[in-house]
Structures are given as C-alpha cells and as structure tokens.
C-alpha positions as CSV (number, residue, x, y, z in Angstrom):
1,M,196.4,141.7,155.5
2,K,192.7,142.0,155.8
3,N,190.7,143.0,152.8
4,N,189.3,146.5,152.5
5,Q,186.1,145.7,150.8
6,Q,185.0,149.3,150.2
7,C,188.5,149.5,148.1
8,E,187.9,146.2,146.3
9,S,189.4,146.3,142.8
10,V,186.7,145.2,140.4
11,A,187.8,146.1,136.8
12,A,191.3,144.8,136.1
13,I,191.6,144.2,132.4
14,T,193.9,141.4,131.0
15,D,194.2,139.5,127.8
16,M,193.1,136.4,129.6
17,D,190.0,137.6,131.1
18,I,188.6,140.0,128.6
19,M,185.0,138.9,127.6
20,A,182.2,140.6,125.6
21,T,179.5,142.4,127.5
22,S,176.2,141.0,126.9
23,T,173.7,143.5,125.1
24,Q,171.5,143.5,128.3
25,Q,174.3,144.4,130.3
26,K,175.6,147.0,128.0
27,Q,172.3,148.7,128.1
28,E,171.9,148.6,131.6
29,L,175.4,150.2,132.0
30,F,174.6,152.9,129.5
31,K,171.2,153.5,131.2
32,S,173.2,154.4,134.4
33,I,175.8,156.4,132.7
34,W,173.1,158.7,131.1
35,A,171.3,159.2,134.4
36,I,174.3,159.9,136.1
37,A,175.6,162.1,133.4
38,N,172.2,163.9,133.3
39,E,171.8,164.3,137.3
40,L,175.5,165.6,137.8
41,R,175.4,168.1,135.1
42,G,172.9,170.9,136.6
43,S,174.3,174.3,135.4
44,V,177.5,172.8,133.8
45,D,177.1,172.4,129.9
46,G,177.1,168.8,128.9
47,W,180.0,169.5,126.5
48,D,182.2,170.8,129.3
49,F,180.9,168.5,131.8
50,K,182.1,165.5,129.9
51,Q,185.7,166.3,131.2
52,Y,184.5,165.6,134.6
53,V,182.8,162.5,134.1
54,L,185.3,161.0,131.6
55,G,188.1,162.3,134.0
56,M,186.7,160.5,136.9
57,L,186.4,157.7,135.2
58,F,189.9,157.3,133.9
59,Y,191.1,158.1,137.7
60,R,188.9,154.8,138.6
61,Y,190.5,152.9,136.1
62,I,193.9,153.4,136.6
63,S,193.7,153.0,140.2
64,E,191.7,149.7,139.9
65,N,194.6,148.8,137.1
66,I,197.4,149.3,139.1
67,T,195.8,147.8,142.4
68,N,195.1,144.8,140.7
69,Y,198.5,144.5,138.9
70,I,200.1,144.8,142.4
71,N,197.8,142.5,144.1
72,N,198.3,139.9,141.3
73,E,202.1,140.1,141.8
74,Q,201.8,139.8,145.4
75,S,199.7,136.8,145.1
76,K,202.4,135.0,142.6
77,A,205.0,135.8,145.6
78,G,203.0,133.9,148.0
79,Y,200.6,136.8,149.5
80,P,197.1,135.9,148.3
81,N,195.5,138.2,150.6
82,F,197.6,141.4,149.9
83,D,195.5,144.4,149.2
84,Y,197.6,147.4,147.8
85,A,194.5,149.8,148.8
86,A,195.2,149.2,152.5
87,F,199.0,149.4,152.4
88,D,201.2,152.2,153.8
89,D,202.4,154.8,151.6
90,A,206.0,154.9,152.6
91,Q,206.2,151.3,152.2
92,A,204.8,151.3,148.8
93,E,207.4,153.8,147.6
94,S,209.8,151.2,147.4
95,A,207.9,149.6,144.6
96,R,207.6,152.9,142.4
97,E,210.4,152.5,139.9
98,S,209.6,148.9,138.8
99,I,205.9,149.6,138.6
100,V,206.4,152.7,136.7
101,A,208.6,151.0,134.2
102,E,205.8,148.2,133.9
103,K,202.3,150.5,134.1
104,G,204.0,153.7,132.9
105,F,202.5,155.5,136.3
106,F,202.4,155.1,140.0
107,I,199.7,156.0,142.6
108,L,200.4,155.9,146.2
109,P,197.7,153.8,148.1
110,S,196.4,156.9,149.9
111,Q,195.7,158.8,146.4
112,L,193.8,156.0,144.7
113,F,190.1,156.7,143.8
114,C,188.6,154.2,146.4
115,N,190.6,155.7,149.2
116,V,190.0,159.6,148.1
117,R,186.2,158.5,147.7
118,K,186.0,157.0,150.8
119,R,187.1,160.2,152.6
120,A,185.6,162.7,150.5
121,R,182.5,163.6,152.4
122,H,184.6,164.5,155.3
123,D,187.4,166.3,153.2
124,D,187.0,170.2,153.6
125,Q,190.0,170.2,151.0
126,L,188.7,167.7,148.5
127,N,189.5,169.6,145.7
128,M,193.0,170.1,146.9
129,T,193.3,166.5,147.5
130,L,192.3,165.7,144.3
131,A,194.5,168.2,142.3
132,A,197.5,166.8,144.5
133,A,196.5,163.2,143.3
134,F,196.5,164.1,139.6
135,K,199.8,166.1,139.8
136,S,201.4,163.3,141.8
137,I,200.2,160.7,139.0
138,E,201.3,162.6,136.2
139,A,204.7,163.4,137.9
140,S,205.6,159.8,138.8
141,A,206.3,159.2,134.9
142,I,208.8,162.3,134.5
143,G,211.9,161.2,133.3
144,T,210.5,157.9,132.1
145,A,209.6,156.3,129.1
146,S,205.9,157.2,129.6
147,E,206.3,160.8,130.5
148,D,204.9,161.8,127.1
149,D,202.0,159.6,127.4
150,M,200.8,160.7,130.9
151,R,201.9,164.3,130.7
152,G,198.7,166.7,130.7
153,L,196.2,163.7,131.0
154,F,194.0,165.5,134.0
155,D,194.7,169.1,132.7
156,D,191.1,169.4,131.6
157,L,189.6,168.0,135.1
158,D,189.8,171.3,136.6
159,V,188.7,170.8,140.2
160,N,188.6,174.3,141.2
161,S,186.5,175.8,138.3
162,T,183.6,177.9,138.9
163,K,181.9,175.7,136.7
164,L,181.5,173.1,139.4
165,G,180.1,175.7,142.1
166,S,180.6,179.4,143.1
167,S,182.4,178.3,146.3
168,V,184.7,175.7,147.5
169,D,182.1,174.0,149.7
170,K,179.6,173.7,146.6
171,R,182.5,172.6,144.1
172,N,183.6,169.8,146.8
173,E,179.9,168.9,146.9
174,R,179.6,168.8,143.3
175,L,182.8,166.4,143.1
176,V,181.9,164.0,145.9
177,R,178.6,163.3,143.8
178,I,180.7,162.4,140.8
179,L,183.2,160.4,142.6
180,D,180.4,158.5,144.2
181,A,178.3,158.5,140.8
182,V,181.6,157.0,138.7
183,G,182.3,154.8,141.6
184,D,178.9,153.2,141.7
185,M,179.1,152.3,138.1
186,N,178.8,148.6,137.7
187,L,181.9,147.5,135.5
188,E,181.4,143.5,136.3
189,G,180.8,141.1,133.4
190,P,178.9,138.0,133.2
191,Q,179.1,135.5,136.3
192,G,182.0,137.9,137.8
193,N,184.4,137.9,134.8
194,K,186.0,140.9,134.1
195,I,185.1,142.9,131.2
196,D,186.5,145.7,128.7
197,A,183.4,147.7,130.7
198,F,185.8,150.8,131.2
199,G,186.1,151.3,127.3
200,D,182.4,150.3,126.8
201,A,181.7,153.2,129.0
202,Y,184.1,155.7,127.9
203,E,182.5,154.9,124.2
204,F,179.0,155.6,125.4
205,L,180.0,158.8,127.1
206,M,181.8,160.3,124.0
207,K,179.0,159.3,121.5
208,M,176.3,160.7,124.1
209,Y,178.2,164.0,124.5
210,A,179.3,164.1,120.8
211,G,175.5,163.7,120.0
212,N,174.4,166.5,122.2
213,A,177.3,168.9,121.1
214,G,176.3,169.4,117.7
215,K,179.1,170.2,115.1
216,S,181.9,170.5,117.9
217,G,181.2,166.9,118.9
218,G,181.4,165.9,115.3
219,E,184.7,167.5,114.7
220,Y,186.6,164.8,116.8
221,F,184.0,161.7,117.1
222,T,183.3,159.1,114.3
223,P,180.3,157.1,114.8
224,Q,181.1,153.4,116.3
225,E,179.3,151.9,113.1
226,V,181.2,153.9,110.7
227,S,184.6,153.3,112.5
228,E,183.7,149.5,112.3
229,L,183.5,149.6,108.7
230,L,186.6,151.5,108.0
231,A,188.5,149.1,110.6
232,R,187.1,145.9,108.6
233,I,188.0,147.1,105.3
234,A,191.7,148.1,106.3
235,T,192.2,144.8,108.0
236,H,190.5,142.8,105.3
237,N,192.7,139.5,104.9
238,K,194.5,140.4,107.6
239,K,195.0,138.4,110.8
240,K,198.0,140.3,112.2
241,V,199.2,143.7,111.5
242,R,202.4,145.6,112.7
243,K,201.3,149.2,113.1
244,V,197.9,151.0,113.1
245,Y,197.9,154.8,112.4
246,D,195.3,157.8,112.1
247,P,196.9,161.3,111.3
248,A,193.6,163.0,112.5
249,C,192.9,160.7,115.3
250,G,190.4,162.6,117.4
251,S,189.4,160.9,120.5
252,G,191.0,157.6,119.1
253,S,187.8,155.8,118.1
254,L,189.1,154.6,114.6
255,L,192.2,153.1,116.3
256,M,190.3,151.2,119.0
257,Q,188.1,149.8,116.3
258,V,190.9,148.3,114.8
259,A,191.7,147.0,118.0
260,K,188.1,145.5,118.3
261,V,187.9,144.0,114.8
262,I,191.4,142.2,114.6
263,G,192.2,142.1,118.4
264,K,194.6,144.3,120.3
265,E,197.1,141.5,120.8
266,N,197.4,141.3,117.0
267,V,198.7,144.7,116.3
268,Q,202.1,143.7,117.2
269,Q,204.1,147.1,117.3
270,G,201.3,149.3,118.4
271,F,198.8,152.3,117.8
272,F,199.9,155.6,116.3
273,G,198.2,158.9,115.8
274,Q,198.5,162.6,115.9
275,E,195.7,165.2,116.8
276,I,196.0,169.1,116.7
277,N,193.4,169.9,119.4
278,Q,195.0,169.7,123.1
279,T,191.8,168.4,124.9
280,T,191.0,166.0,122.1
281,Y,194.7,164.8,122.3
282,N,194.0,164.1,126.1
283,L,190.8,162.2,125.5
284,C,192.8,159.9,122.9
285,R,195.4,158.9,125.3
286,I,192.9,158.4,128.0
287,N,190.9,156.2,125.4
288,M,194.0,154.2,125.1
289,F,194.4,153.4,128.4
290,L,190.9,152.8,129.2
291,H,191.0,150.1,126.3
292,D,193.9,148.3,128.3
293,I,196.5,149.6,125.8
294,N,199.6,149.8,127.8
295,Y,201.7,153.1,127.4
296,N,204.6,151.2,125.4
297,H,202.0,150.0,122.8
298,F,200.5,153.5,121.7
299,S,202.2,156.8,120.5
300,I,199.5,159.7,120.4
301,A,201.3,163.1,119.5
302,L,200.0,166.5,119.5
303,G,200.4,168.9,116.7
304,D,199.4,169.5,113.2
305,T,200.0,166.5,111.0
306,L,200.4,168.2,107.7
307,L,203.0,170.6,108.8
308,E,204.5,169.0,111.8
309,P,204.2,165.1,111.3
310,Q,205.3,163.5,114.5
311,H,205.7,159.9,113.5
312,W,208.5,160.0,110.6
313,D,210.5,157.4,112.3
314,D,207.5,154.9,112.9
315,Q,206.0,155.0,109.2
316,P,205.2,152.8,107.0
317,F,202.0,151.8,108.6
318,D,200.2,148.8,107.0
319,V,196.7,149.7,108.5
320,I,195.5,153.7,108.3
321,V,192.1,154.4,109.0
322,S,191.0,158.1,109.4
323,N,188.2,160.6,109.2
324,P,190.0,163.9,108.8
325,P,188.6,167.1,109.2
326,Y,186.5,168.5,106.1
327,S,187.7,170.9,103.7
328,I,189.8,172.9,106.5
329,K,192.3,175.8,105.6
330,W,196.2,175.0,105.3
331,K,199.2,176.9,104.2
332,G,199.4,174.9,101.0
333,D,201.5,176.9,98.2
334,D,201.9,179.7,100.7
335,S,204.8,177.8,102.1
336,P,208.0,177.3,99.9
337,V,208.9,174.0,101.1
338,L,205.8,172.1,101.2
339,I,205.9,171.4,97.2
340,N,209.1,169.6,98.2
341,D,207.8,167.8,101.0
342,R,208.3,164.0,100.0
343,R,204.6,163.3,101.0
344,F,203.2,165.9,98.6
345,A,205.7,166.4,95.8
346,P,204.9,163.2,93.8
347,A,201.6,165.0,92.7
348,G,203.2,167.6,91.4
349,V,200.7,170.2,93.1
350,L,199.6,170.9,96.4
351,A,196.0,170.6,97.8
352,P,194.2,174.1,97.8
353,K,194.8,176.3,100.7
354,S,191.1,176.4,101.4
355,K,190.5,172.5,101.1
356,A,193.3,170.5,103.0
357,D,191.4,167.2,102.2
358,L,193.7,165.6,99.8
359,A,197.0,166.9,101.5
360,F,195.8,164.3,104.1
361,T,195.1,161.6,101.6
362,M,198.6,162.5,100.2
363,H,200.4,162.2,103.7
364,M,198.5,159.0,104.2
365,L,199.6,157.6,101.0
366,S,203.0,158.4,101.6
367,W,203.2,156.7,105.0
368,L,201.3,153.6,103.7
369,A,203.2,150.2,103.8
370,A,203.6,148.6,100.3
371,D,201.4,145.9,101.6
372,G,199.3,148.2,103.5
373,A,195.6,149.6,103.1
374,A,194.2,153.0,104.1
375,A,190.5,153.7,104.5
376,I,189.7,157.4,104.7
377,V,186.4,159.4,104.9
378,E,186.4,162.2,102.8
379,F,184.2,165.3,101.8
380,P,182.4,164.3,98.6
381,G,183.5,167.4,96.8
382,V,187.4,165.9,96.3
383,L,185.8,163.4,94.1
384,Y,184.9,165.7,91.5
385,R,186.4,169.1,91.7
386,G,188.8,170.7,89.3
387,G,192.3,172.3,89.6
388,A,194.5,171.1,92.0
389,E,192.4,168.3,93.1
390,Q,191.7,167.0,89.5
391,K,195.4,166.9,89.3
392,I,196.1,164.9,92.6
393,R,193.4,162.4,91.4
394,Q,195.0,161.9,88.3
395,Y,198.3,160.9,90.3
396,L,196.4,158.6,92.4
397,I,194.5,156.9,89.5
398,D,197.4,157.2,87.0
399,N,199.5,155.3,89.7
400,N,196.7,152.8,90.5
401,Y,196.3,153.7,94.2
402,V,192.6,153.9,94.4
403,D,191.3,150.6,95.4
404,A,187.5,151.5,95.8
405,V,185.3,154.7,96.5
406,I,182.2,154.0,98.6
407,Q,179.3,156.7,98.8
408,L,177.8,156.5,102.3
409,P,174.4,157.6,103.3
410,A,173.8,161.1,104.3
411,N,173.5,162.2,108.2
412,L,175.7,159.6,109.5
413,F,178.0,162.1,111.4
414,F,177.3,164.4,114.3
415,G,176.8,168.0,113.2
416,V,177.1,167.0,109.9
417,S,174.4,166.1,107.3
418,I,176.2,165.8,104.1
419,A,176.7,162.4,102.5
420,T,180.4,161.6,103.0
421,C,182.2,158.8,101.1
422,I,185.2,156.5,101.7
423,I,188.3,156.3,99.5
424,V,190.3,153.0,99.9
425,I,193.9,153.1,99.0
426,R,196.3,150.3,98.3
427,K,199.9,150.0,96.8
428,N,199.7,146.6,95.8
429,K,196.8,146.4,93.9
430,T,196.0,143.1,91.2
431,D,194.1,145.1,88.6
432,N,194.0,148.5,87.1
433,K,190.5,149.2,88.1
434,V,188.4,151.3,90.7
435,L,185.3,149.5,92.3
436,F,182.3,151.9,93.1
437,I,180.0,151.3,95.8
438,D,176.7,153.1,96.3
439,A,175.9,152.7,99.7
440,S,173.8,155.7,100.2
441,N,170.6,153.6,101.1
442,E,172.5,151.3,103.7
443,F,171.2,152.8,106.7
444,V,168.3,152.7,109.5
445,H,166.9,156.0,110.8
446,E,167.6,156.3,114.5
447,G,166.4,159.5,116.4
448,N,167.4,162.5,114.2
449,K,170.6,160.7,112.5
450,N,171.1,157.8,110.3
451,K,172.9,154.9,111.5
452,L,174.8,151.6,109.9
453,T,173.3,148.7,111.1
454,E,175.6,145.6,111.4
455,E,173.7,144.1,108.1
456,N,174.5,147.3,106.4
457,I,178.2,147.1,107.3
458,Q,178.3,143.5,106.3
459,H,176.6,144.1,103.0
460,I,179.1,147.0,101.9
461,L,182.0,144.6,103.0
462,D,180.6,141.9,100.9
463,L,180.4,144.2,98.2
464,Y,183.7,145.2,98.6
465,I,185.4,141.8,99.0
466,K,183.5,140.5,95.8
467,R,184.7,143.4,93.8
468,E,182.5,142.8,90.7
469,D,179.6,144.7,88.9
470,V,176.0,144.3,90.6
471,Q,173.4,146.2,88.9
472,H,172.6,149.7,90.8
473,L,175.1,148.9,93.6
474,T,178.6,148.4,92.3
475,S,180.7,149.1,89.2
476,L,184.1,147.9,88.5
477,I,185.8,150.7,86.3
478,S,188.9,150.9,84.5
479,N,191.6,153.6,85.3
480,T,191.7,154.3,81.7
481,A,187.7,155.2,81.4
482,I,188.1,157.3,84.6
483,A,190.9,159.3,83.0
484,E,188.6,159.8,80.0
485,N,185.9,161.1,82.5
486,G,188.2,163.8,83.4
487,Y,189.4,161.7,86.5
488,N,186.1,162.2,88.2
489,I,185.8,159.5,90.8
490,S,182.4,160.2,92.2
491,V,180.1,157.1,92.8
492,N,177.1,158.4,90.7
493,S,179.1,159.0,87.8
494,Y,179.6,155.3,87.5
495,V,176.9,153.4,89.4
496,E,173.1,154.1,88.2
497,Q,170.7,154.2,90.8
498,E,167.4,152.0,90.5
499,D,164.7,153.8,89.4
500,T,162.0,153.2,92.0
501,R,159.3,155.2,90.5
502,E,156.2,153.2,89.5
503,V,156.1,151.7,85.9
504,I,153.3,153.1,83.9
505,D,151.8,151.2,80.9
506,I,151.4,153.9,78.4
507,N,148.8,152.0,76.2
508,Q,146.6,151.2,79.4
509,L,146.8,154.8,80.3
510,N,145.8,156.0,76.9
511,A,142.7,153.9,76.8
512,E,141.8,155.2,80.1
513,L,142.2,158.6,78.8
514,K,139.8,157.7,75.9
515,V,137.3,156.5,78.2
516,I,137.4,159.7,80.5
517,V,137.3,161.8,77.4
518,A,134.3,160.1,75.9
519,R,132.6,160.4,79.6
520,E,133.6,164.3,79.3
521,N,131.7,164.5,76.1
522,E,128.8,162.8,77.3
523,L,128.4,165.0,80.4
524,R,128.9,168.2,78.2
525,A,126.2,167.1,76.1
526,Q,123.8,166.4,79.0
527,I,124.8,169.9,80.6
528,D,123.9,171.5,77.2
529,E,120.7,169.9,76.8
530,I,119.7,171.3,80.2
531,I,120.7,174.8,79.6
532,A,118.8,174.7,76.3
533,N,115.6,173.5,78.0
534,L,115.7,176.3,80.6
C-alpha cells in the first residue's frame, strides 16, 4: 500500500529509540510552542486555552503512537509498506480488541489526527467530527482494563465552546488553526531519531501556562527543578524501584521526574497518584501517555486522598515524592473516624482542621515501604508551630522517621513567594539524627522568579549525601537535642547563617574618629576667630 506522506507518523516513542533532545532543539521547539500559543489564544484566556493546545497535542500523540505500533507489527508480519493511516475503517475493526489490549485504546484510521487535519479546512462540521472522534476513542476502552485510564480524557477539550468563537464557523476556523499549529510542531530528534519530544512539549506548555496563571497555576504544577531535586533525593542509591507514588499528584510532574531520573524502565510496577481536581486529574493521565507510560503501568485516581484514598491495595511504595497543597482545610477532628484511621492514629492526634499539611505527611509515612524514602515539599509553619502539629512532629522525631529538613529559597513556585522546605522521611535510618540543610541561597534569579540551577541541585544533593556538619550550610542534630528544643525542626534553629556584613576594625575606627574630632575642633576654633574679628 502506498505511503500517505501527509499522514506519516513521525513521533512513535519506544524504549529502544528514545534519545535526549539537544539543548538547541529544545529551545527551537519551545520557541515555536510559545509562538503558537500566543498566536492562537486570541480572546481565550491562556489558562483556559491550555486545554485546547494540550488536548490536541495528546490527540496527535495517541494517533501517531497507535499508527506506528500497527505499522511496526505489520512490518514484522511481512508488510513493510503498510500504512494504517490509509487503511479502511471496516477492515481495521478486526484488530480492535487486540490493539485495545495492548495500547489501552483504539482509533479508526479515518479518526486519526492526520486524517482529520487533512480534511479539516473543508469540513463544515469539524467540531462534530472532532467530538465524535474523541467520544469514539474513549468508548473504545469501555469494559476493558484501561477504561478508568481513558475515561474523560477529552472532557476539557470542548470543541463547541463559545470561547472558541461566537458561531460554528468561527469555532471551526479556530480549530483548524489549532490542528495545523500542533500538527506542524517539529517533534523529530537528532538525525531523524525519535525522542521524547511530546513529553518535552507538554512540560513546556504546562510551565508556560502555570507561570502566566499566577496562584491557580502553582496549585498543580511543581517547577521542574524542584521536582528533579525531590526525585534525586528519594531515589538516591536506588537503581531500580518497585512503585512511585504522589498522593497530591497535580499534573504528574513529580512522577515524571522520577521516570527521568531513574529511567521509566527501572520503575518495575508503575506510577501511582491521586488528584482531587477533575481537570488536573485529566492532565496528569495525559502526561503519563505523552511520556510513553502505558496504561497498564500507571494508576492515577480521582478524589480526596486524606478522606478517600484510592490505593490501599497498592501500598506500600518505596518512592514517594509530593508537593501537597499548603495549609488547606480538612475535616480533621470533626470526623469521628479519622483518629482511628491507621494512617493518622499512631501520632495520637490529628492535624488541625485549618492546616492539613501534616495529615498528608502522616498519610505518606503510613504508605511508605520499610526501605523507602519520601521527599515532601512542606509549608514552613509545619516545622515550628505548636499544638497538634508539635505533637505530630514529636511522633516523627521520637520514632526516628525524619531523615533531613532542607530549607529552599523563596519565590521558587508559581503564585507562591514564600520560602518552602523539604522534609525527607525514611523508616530505615542508620542513625538517630536529623540533617538540616540551609539551601536558601541556592538559586539564580530568572525573570520574576528564582530558580534552582543544575549546580544548585547537585550541591544540595551532595550535602544531603555526605550527611555531615558544614559551617553555615548543614548541621547534623541528634533527636534528643531536637526534643530538648521543643521538637522545633526549622532549619534556622540549627544552621547559623553566615554573617556577610563588612567586618569593622574597632581600633582603626576609633583612631579615625580621633582624627575627625581633632579636625572638627580645629575648624571650630578658626570659625570662632573669624566671628570675633567681625
């Protein structure tokens, strides 16, 4: 069958052919994405419009992914020129069941991104064509193992929204432009090799939209540099891990950083997470697919982790990375059952109703494997506030679970300018001490935000690994000393910051003052003499 050049798949991603994108290529890709997003946005707010760009990127990815999979299978069977994009829908139906079992979804040839795009300019019902394609893709998983992973993935890509235009014609015109723009993205790798460019494009879009969305963006997106630091800490000394978990996974950036740091092939039983926001939950699942994590290798759940945790049967987890929401409200002791919940009961007290931070920490500790590590971004108040939070810290310290506390620089996160911290939790510590690291000066200023560089990340990691006192940077403090200090675990209580003020020589200063006073007296005498002569 003759190849259809317009529908040639260019971005299948397999473990054998993944290559790192060069810095220059990434910059070119990001520049084109920025231009596309700004050109297409128009009257649609950027935060809302992200759904269309990200959704179409996902649509293109799964279309090319399934096309390459089928073409490769046919080539192995002796049909090297087979092109699924040019195949007949009726004939394709015969392979539906086996493809869904492998990929988790099925797309008819006529509903592939490239084919819909090719007809789009002449399709007066493009909005209906796309809606039907999205519905068909999701429906292909109904009754199969991938049903939960595919359900609702296109819910936020509303092709009939008036945000796209006041009439069907205007909406379709905008949809054509989005299809063309996403379709024109160059997602090839060096020398024609395939790369994880879909994942790169997705992460850049998420960062871009989060940065322009203020606080609402920061609620679900952890900057890549912070994610990398957490992932490297939690996977230190591990070449392979069983399961990775984030109980407040947002768009999945932390989970994907673990995949990058250790290699997704080295996460043996998959990626697990839970997210309370429907839209962000969809974004996280899309993120999994765009990073070539197959449906049977991730489990992302929707719901309130503290009240309705969805992964009881999957825990414990040997790597936990998380940036849970800061000081949100929860039921706490208003609920008569939570104090008996085996996640929270060991501390003998619940986190305050107005501050759920340490409830997330206790949840993660409960689900952490005996040989595991959890790296958690925390609001600074949890380190020193009294009451129930002090009692929870006492439980953590007395049972020797706190491995390290790392003070981060201020203004790292989108929409949040406070200086957060990282608490590292382990159950298999070899000493009875806590390492305190002051990394508040480890940053460069970029735009209106601070950012961790690769050098900053490596320096913090080196300090964590060495686990020794370094003047003005780290202190290794015994649990006993922490108890005597009221279970305060704020870094500045144990690491003295360097005094960078200018050193003043008092003797020299006094000598200079004597000279000045003598000169003043001389001048006064001269002035008095002048006045007397007048």
